[in-house]
C-alpha positions as CSV (number, residue, x, y, z in Angstrom):
1,X,-12.3,18.2,-6.3
2,X,-14.0,15.7,-4.1
3,X,-12.4,12.4,-2.9
4,X,-15.4,10.4,-4.0
5,X,-17.0,12.1,-7.0
6,X,-20.7,12.1,-7.6
7,X,-22.0,9.3,-9.8
8,X,-21.9,11.3,-13.0
9,X,-18.2,12.0,-12.4
10,X,-17.5,8.3,-12.1
11,X,-19.6,7.4,-15.1
12,X,-17.9,9.7,-17.5
13,X,-14.4,8.6,-16.6
14,X,-11.9,7.3,-19.1
15,X,-11.5,3.6,-19.8
16,X,-9.1,1.6,-17.6
17,X,-6.9,-1.4,-18.2
18,X,-8.5,-4.7,-17.4
19,X,-5.4,-6.9,-18.1
20,X,-1.7,-6.5,-17.7
21,X,-0.9,-5.8,-21.3
22,X,-3.7,-3.8,-23.0
23,X,-6.2,-1.1,-22.2
24,X,-9.8,-2.3,-22.9
25,X,-12.7,0.1,-23.3
26,X,-14.9,0.3,-20.2
27,X,-18.2,-1.5,-20.4
28,X,-21.4,0.4,-20.9
29,X,-22.0,2.3,-17.7
30,X,-25.1,2.5,-15.6
31,X,-27.3,5.5,-15.0
32,X,-27.2,7.4,-11.8
33,X,-30.4,5.7,-10.6
34,X,-28.8,2.3,-11.2
35,X,-25.6,3.5,-9.4
36,X,-27.7,4.4,-6.3
37,X,-29.8,1.3,-6.5
38,X,-26.7,-1.0,-6.6
39,X,-25.0,0.8,-3.8
40,X,-28.1,0.5,-1.6
41,X,-28.2,-3.2,-2.5
42,X,-24.7,-4.0,-1.5
43,X,-25.2,-2.0,1.7
44,X,-28.5,-3.7,2.5
45,X,-27.0,-7.2,1.9
46,X,-24.1,-6.4,4.1
47,X,-26.4,-5.1,6.9
48,X,-28.7,-8.1,6.6
49,X,-25.8,-10.6,6.7
50,X,-24.4,-9.0,9.9
51,X,-27.9,-8.7,11.5
52,X,-28.4,-12.4,10.9
53,X,-25.0,-13.2,12.5
54,X,-25.8,-11.0,15.5
55,X,-29.2,-12.6,16.0
56,X,-28.1,-16.2,15.5
57,X,-24.7,-16.3,17.2
58,X,-24.8,-16.0,21.0
59,X,-23.2,-12.9,22.5
60,X,-20.7,-15.2,24.4
61,X,-19.0,-15.8,21.1
62,X,-16.6,-12.9,21.0
63,X,-12.9,-12.5,20.9
64,X,-10.7,-11.7,23.9
65,X,-10.2,-8.2,22.5
66,X,-13.9,-7.4,23.3
67,X,-13.1,-8.1,27.0
68,X,-10.1,-5.8,26.7
69,X,-12.2,-2.9,25.3
70,X,-14.7,-3.4,28.1
71,X,-11.9,-3.1,30.6
72,X,-10.6,0.1,28.9
73,X,-14.1,1.6,28.9
74,X,-14.3,0.9,32.6
75,X,-11.0,2.5,33.3
76,X,-12.1,5.6,31.4
77,X,-15.3,5.8,33.4
78,X,-13.2,5.8,36.6
79,X,-11.0,8.7,35.2
80,X,-7.9,6.5,34.9
81,X,-5.4,6.4,32.1
82,X,-5.8,3.0,30.4
83,X,-2.3,3.2,28.9
84,X,-1.1,3.0,32.6
85,X,-3.7,0.8,34.2
86,X,-3.9,-1.8,31.4
87,X,-1.7,-3.2,28.7
88,X,-4.5,-3.4,26.1
89,X,-3.8,-0.2,24.2
90,X,-0.7,-0.7,21.9
91,X,-1.4,2.1,19.4
92,X,-1.9,5.9,19.2
93,X,-5.0,7.2,21.0
94,X,-7.6,7.2,18.3
95,X,-9.1,3.9,19.4
96,X,-9.2,4.9,23.0
97,X,-11.3,7.9,22.0
98,X,-13.6,5.6,20.0
99,X,-14.0,3.4,23.0
100,X,-15.0,6.4,25.1
101,X,-17.5,7.4,22.5
102,X,-19.0,3.9,22.0
103,X,-19.4,3.5,25.8
104,X,-21.2,6.8,26.3
105,X,-23.5,6.4,23.3
106,X,-24.3,2.8,24.3
107,X,-25.3,3.9,27.8
108,X,-27.3,6.8,26.5
109,X,-29.2,4.4,24.1
110,X,-29.6,1.7,26.8
111,X,-27.8,-1.0,24.8
112,X,-24.8,-3.1,25.8
113,X,-21.3,-2.0,25.0
114,X,-20.8,-5.1,22.9
115,X,-23.7,-4.2,20.7
116,X,-22.6,-0.6,20.5
117,X,-19.2,-1.8,19.5
118,X,-20.6,-3.9,16.7
119,X,-22.8,-1.2,15.4
120,X,-19.9,1.3,15.3
121,X,-17.6,-1.1,13.4
122,X,-20.4,-1.9,11.0
123,X,-21.0,1.8,10.4
124,X,-17.3,2.3,9.6
125,X,-17.3,-0.8,7.3
126,X,-20.3,0.7,5.5
127,X,-18.3,3.8,4.7
128,X,-15.6,1.5,3.3
129,X,-18.2,-0.3,1.2
130,X,-19.4,3.1,-0.2
131,X,-15.8,4.1,-1.1
132,X,-15.1,0.7,-2.7
133,X,-18.3,0.6,-4.7
134,X,-17.8,4.2,-5.9
135,X,-14.3,3.3,-7.1
136,X,-15.4,0.1,-8.9
137,X,-18.4,1.8,-10.4
138,X,-16.0,4.1,-12.1
139,X,-13.4,1.7,-13.3
140,X,-15.4,-1.5,-13.8
141,X,-19.1,-0.7,-13.7
142,X,-20.3,-4.1,-14.9
143,X,-18.4,-5.9,-12.1
144,X,-18.8,-3.4,-9.3
145,X,-22.0,-4.8,-7.7
146,X,-20.9,-8.4,-7.9
147,X,-17.4,-7.8,-6.7
148,X,-18.5,-5.7,-3.6
149,X,-21.2,-8.2,-2.7
150,X,-18.8,-11.2,-2.8
151,X,-15.7,-9.3,-1.6
152,X,-17.1,-7.5,1.4
153,X,-20.9,-7.7,1.9
154,X,-21.0,-11.5,2.0
155,X,-17.4,-12.2,2.8
156,X,-17.2,-14.4,5.9
157,X,-13.9,-12.8,6.8
158,X,-15.4,-9.3,6.9
159,X,-18.5,-10.5,8.8
160,X,-16.4,-12.3,11.5
161,X,-14.1,-9.4,11.9
162,X,-16.8,-6.8,12.6
163,X,-19.3,-9.1,14.4
164,X,-17.2,-11.5,16.4
165,X,-13.6,-10.3,16.7
166,X,-14.5,-6.6,17.0
167,X,-11.1,-5.1,16.6
168,X,-10.7,-1.7,15.0
169,X,-8.6,-2.6,11.9
170,X,-11.5,-1.7,9.7
171,X,-10.9,2.0,10.7
172,X,-7.3,1.8,9.5
173,X,-8.4,0.0,6.4
174,X,-10.9,2.7,5.6
175,X,-8.5,5.6,6.0
176,X,-5.8,3.8,4.0
177,X,-8.1,2.9,1.1
178,X,-9.7,6.3,0.7
179,X,-6.3,7.9,1.2
180,X,-4.8,5.9,-1.7
181,X,-7.9,6.7,-3.8
182,X,-7.3,10.4,-3.2
183,X,-3.6,10.1,-4.2
184,X,-4.5,8.4,-7.4
185,X,-7.2,11.0,-8.1
186,X,-4.5,13.7,-7.6
187,X,-2.2,11.9,-10.1
188,X,-5.0,11.8,-12.7
189,X,-6.1,15.4,-12.3
190,X,-2.7,16.9,-11.2
191,X,-4.7,18.3,-8.2
192,X,-2.5,19.3,-5.2
193,X,-5.6,19.5,-3.0
194,X,-6.4,15.9,-3.6
195,X,-2.8,15.0,-2.8
196,X,-3.0,16.9,0.5
197,X,-6.3,15.2,1.3
198,X,-4.7,11.8,0.6
199,X,-1.8,12.8,2.9
200,X,-4.2,13.6,5.7
201,X,-6.2,10.4,5.3
202,X,-3.1,8.2,5.4
203,X,-2.1,10.2,8.4
204,X,-5.3,9.4,10.1
205,X,-4.7,5.7,9.2
206,X,-1.3,6.0,11.0
207,X,-3.2,7.6,14.0
208,X,-5.4,4.5,14.1
209,X,-2.5,2.0,13.7
210,X,1.1,2.8,13.1
211,X,1.5,0.2,10.3
212,X,0.2,2.5,7.5
213,X,3.6,4.4,7.9
214,X,4.8,1.9,5.3
215,X,2.6,3.6,2.7
216,X,4.7,6.8,2.9
217,X,6.4,6.1,-0.5
218,X,3.0,6.6,-2.2
219,X,3.2,10.3,-1.3
220,X,6.3,10.7,-3.5
221,X,4.6,11.2,-6.9
222,X,2.3,13.9,-5.5
223,X,5.2,15.6,-3.7
224,X,7.2,15.7,-7.0
225,X,4.3,17.1,-8.9
226,X,3.6,19.8,-6.2
227,X,7.1,21.4,-6.7
228,X,6.4,23.9,-4.0
229,X,8.4,23.1,-0.8
230,X,5.7,24.7,1.2
231,X,3.2,22.3,-0.3
232,X,5.4,19.4,0.3
233,X,6.0,20.4,3.9
234,X,2.2,20.7,4.4
235,X,1.7,17.2,3.0
236,X,4.3,15.8,5.3
237,X,2.7,17.6,8.2
238,X,-0.7,16.2,7.4
239,X,0.7,12.7,7.1
240,X,2.8,12.8,10.3
241,X,1.1,15.5,12.3
242,X,-1.9,13.5,13.7
243,X,0.2,10.6,15.0
244,X,2.9,12.9,16.4
245,X,0.4,15.0,18.2
246,X,-1.5,12.0,19.5
247,X,1.6,10.2,20.7
248,X,3.0,13.3,22.3
249,X,-0.1,13.7,24.5
250,X,-0.2,10.1,25.8
251,X,3.6,10.0,26.1
252,X,3.7,13.1,28.3
253,X,1.1,11.5,30.6
254,X,2.8,8.1,30.8
255,X,6.3,7.9,29.3
256,X,7.2,4.4,30.5
257,X,3.9,2.8,29.7
258,X,3.8,4.3,26.2
259,X,7.4,3.3,25.4
260,X,6.8,-0.3,26.5
261,X,3.3,-0.9,25.3
262,X,3.1,1.3,22.2
263,X,6.5,2.3,20.8
264,X,8.1,-1.2,21.3
265,X,4.9,-3.2,20.5
266,X,5.4,-5.7,17.7
267,X,2.2,-7.9,17.8
268,X,2.2,-11.7,18.4
269,X,5.0,-13.8,16.8
270,X,5.3,-17.5,16.6
271,X,1.7,-18.3,15.7
272,X,1.8,-18.1,11.9
273,X,4.0,-18.3,8.9
274,X,7.8,-18.0,9.1
275,X,7.7,-16.9,12.8
276,X,5.7,-19.9,13.8
277,X,7.8,-22.3,11.7
278,X,11.1,-20.9,12.9
279,X,10.1,-20.9,16.6
280,X,8.5,-24.3,16.4
281,X,10.8,-26.1,14.1
282,X,13.8,-23.9,13.3
283,X,17.2,-23.0,14.9
284,X,16.9,-20.9,18.1
285,X,19.6,-18.5,16.9
286,X,17.7,-17.6,13.7
287,X,14.5,-17.4,15.7
288,X,16.0,-14.7,18.0
289,X,17.2,-12.6,15.0
290,X,13.9,-12.9,13.2
291,X,11.9,-11.9,16.3
292,X,14.2,-9.0,17.3
293,X,12.1,-5.9,18.0
294,X,14.7,-3.8,16.1
295,X,15.2,-5.8,12.9
296,X,11.7,-5.3,11.3
297,X,11.6,-1.5,12.0
298,X,14.9,-1.2,10.2
299,X,13.6,-3.1,7.3
300,X,10.5,-1.0,7.2
301,X,12.6,2.2,7.3
302,X,14.7,0.9,4.4
303,X,11.6,0.2,2.4
304,X,10.2,3.7,3.1
305,X,13.5,5.3,1.9
306,X,14.0,3.1,-1.1
307,X,10.3,3.0,-2.0
308,X,10.2,6.8,-1.9
309,X,13.1,7.1,-4.3
310,X,11.5,4.6,-6.6
311,X,8.1,6.2,-6.6
312,X,9.7,9.6,-7.1
313,X,11.3,8.5,-10.3
314,X,8.5,6.7,-12.0
315,X,4.7,6.6,-12.3
316,X,2.9,3.4,-11.5
317,X,-0.5,4.4,-12.6
318,X,-3.8,4.0,-10.7
319,X,-4.3,0.2,-10.7
320,X,-0.6,-0.6,-9.9
321,X,-0.6,2.0,-7.1
322,X,-3.7,0.3,-5.6
323,X,-2.1,-3.1,-5.9
324,X,1.2,-1.9,-4.4
325,X,-0.6,-0.4,-1.4
326,X,-2.4,-3.7,-0.8
327,X,0.7,-5.8,-1.2
328,X,2.7,-3.6,1.2
329,X,0.1,-3.9,3.9
330,X,-0.2,-7.6,3.1
331,X,3.5,-8.3,3.5
332,X,3.6,-6.8,7.1
333,X,1.5,-9.6,8.7
334,X,2.5,-12.3,6.2
335,X,6.3,-12.0,6.4
336,X,6.7,-9.7,9.4
337,X,7.5,-10.6,13.0
338,X,3.9,-10.6,14.2
339,X,0.5,-11.8,13.1
340,X,-3.1,-11.5,14.2
341,X,-6.1,-12.5,12.1
342,X,-7.9,-9.2,12.4
343,X,-5.1,-7.6,10.3
344,X,-7.0,-8.8,7.3
345,X,-8.9,-5.5,7.0
346,X,-5.6,-3.7,6.2
347,X,-5.3,-5.4,2.8
348,X,-8.8,-6.7,2.1
349,X,-10.3,-3.6,0.4
350,X,-7.2,-3.2,-1.9
351,X,-7.4,-6.8,-3.0
352,X,-11.2,-6.5,-3.7
353,X,-10.6,-3.3,-5.7
354,X,-7.8,-4.9,-7.7
355,X,-9.9,-7.9,-8.8
356,X,-11.2,-6.4,-12.1
357,X,-8.1,-4.3,-12.8
358,X,-5.8,-7.1,-14.0
359,X,-5.7,-10.2,-16.1
360,X,-7.5,-13.5,-15.6
361,X,-4.6,-15.0,-13.8
362,X,-4.7,-12.4,-11.1
363,X,-8.5,-12.9,-10.7
364,X,-7.9,-16.7,-10.4
365,X,-5.3,-16.2,-7.8
366,X,-7.6,-14.0,-5.7
367,X,-10.4,-16.5,-6.0
368,X,-8.1,-19.3,-4.8
369,X,-6.9,-17.1,-2.0
370,X,-10.5,-16.1,-1.1
371,X,-11.6,-19.7,-0.8
372,X,-8.7,-20.8,1.3
373,X,-8.7,-17.7,3.5
374,X,-12.5,-17.9,4.0
375,X,-12.3,-21.5,5.1
376,X,-9.4,-20.7,7.4
377,X,-11.2,-17.8,9.1
378,X,-14.4,-19.7,9.6
379,X,-12.6,-22.7,11.1
380,X,-10.5,-20.4,13.5
381,X,-13.4,-18.4,14.7
382,X,-15.5,-21.5,15.1
383,X,-12.8,-23.4,17.2
384,X,-10.4,-21.0,18.9
385,X,-11.6,-19.6,22.3
386,X,-9.4,-16.5,22.0
387,X,-11.3,-15.6,18.8
388,X,-14.8,-16.4,20.1
389,X,-15.3,-20.1,19.2
390,X,-18.9,-19.7,18.0
391,X,-19.4,-23.5,17.8
392,X,-18.6,-23.8,21.5
393,X,-21.4,-21.3,22.2
394,X,-23.9,-23.7,20.6
395,X,-22.3,-27.0,21.7
396,X,-20.6,-26.3,25.0
397,X,-20.0,-30.0,26.0
398,X,-18.7,-31.3,22.7
399,X,-15.5,-33.3,23.1
400,X,-14.1,-32.5,19.7
401,X,-14.5,-28.7,20.4
402,X,-12.9,-29.1,23.8
403,X,-9.8,-30.8,22.3
404,X,-9.6,-28.2,19.6
405,X,-9.8,-25.5,22.2
406,X,-7.0,-27.1,24.2
407,X,-4.7,-27.5,21.2
408,X,-5.4,-23.9,20.0
409,X,-3.3,-22.6,22.9
410,X,-0.2,-24.2,21.4
411,X,1.6,-21.8,19.0
412,X,3.1,-24.8,17.1
413,X,-0.4,-26.3,16.6
414,X,-1.8,-23.0,15.3
415,X,1.1,-22.6,12.9
416,X,0.5,-26.1,11.5
417,X,-3.3,-25.3,11.3
418,X,-2.6,-22.2,9.3
419,X,-0.1,-23.7,6.8
420,X,-2.6,-23.9,3.9
421,X,-3.5,-20.3,4.5
422,X,0.1,-19.3,4.7
423,X,0.8,-21.0,1.4
424,X,-2.2,-19.2,-0.2
425,X,-0.7,-15.9,1.1
426,X,2.6,-16.6,-0.5
427,X,0.9,-17.6,-3.7
428,X,-1.2,-14.4,-4.0
429,X,1.8,-12.3,-2.9
430,X,4.0,-13.8,-5.7
431,X,1.2,-13.3,-8.3
432,X,0.7,-9.7,-7.1
433,X,4.5,-8.9,-7.4
434,X,4.5,-10.3,-10.9
435,X,1.9,-7.8,-11.9
436,X,3.9,-5.0,-10.5
437,X,7.0,-6.1,-12.3
438,X,5.2,-6.0,-15.7
439,X,5.4,-2.2,-15.6
């Protein structure tokens, strides 16, 4: 069984629920030719939008992370260990290997590292678009093209993340999304091979960024259905093996640096949501507890244990499994101790995929969130120097932009700037949890 079935397999699938209470027959499906045509269309529109951005926006408009990746590539060229000589790598070594590959391919093609980085991330994003469209073409064929066009191809958040910010969260997003699709395919067909494939894909997501560990409970239904302890052990090995092996290699080479920069890394607190409100306006004692590097890992571990027990005992179904995965990855930056805007690609494909799966109220909530989040991201990437400030690249002597750049270095100011976005996050989170509770 393939992870992404050929068009005919998607077309002949069973109807899916399109609201929270009833199962509605799937609309008339398209032919294989239409399937391929629409897929090429959403890809072509995505590539065109990103090409326009690359041609129009000056190369000086890029995030600080790009400078970090250039420094890492330079250290690798010199034969140094960037986990020791820099503090820029805070994750397992998959991204370091990608930087090495991008640097060598870019030099072989005679293009800049920055352009090679953009092309690499756009290629990864294109694979995500294929997976997302293939899923929606099966469960909501009439909406698939429109949802992918608006949700990813022309989404300003997605464009900014792969063309200006240029962090690698889209890699984790791809592995997590395709991994969850494999798990749901396993549940539909009672196919242990698909479950093993989903375990491996989620494991690769953990290898990219450790955050997808919180998706471990989604493996429970497949483990229960497998029955064989050998099969369960193999699934656990596929899920944890890549990150354990990768971390073991870099830890042996630099134990202290890996402990401090990777194992104890907790992202940036105080710039968004509760962490920003607590640090800027709340009591210092509560602030220290909320920021503690040990509190959130304990809460995450408690979720993994309790969530596994819950998922072992009951079936959520395909659409609620997809929604649960998106909400879990969404909660981490929204309510957790650290936030960065590029984390959006953790949850974005799941929210886009869930749009046609639930009732009109959920679609309305996603539209409101889409508008608020889109405006927030455009404003941030236009004004904040750490994110590229593309307006400053066009109007370098503008007084308003200079003042905005100055204020953007203040965590309290950024927290206030993001309050509408934070409220929209809480709104869509509450609406999503309501849909899960209707089980």
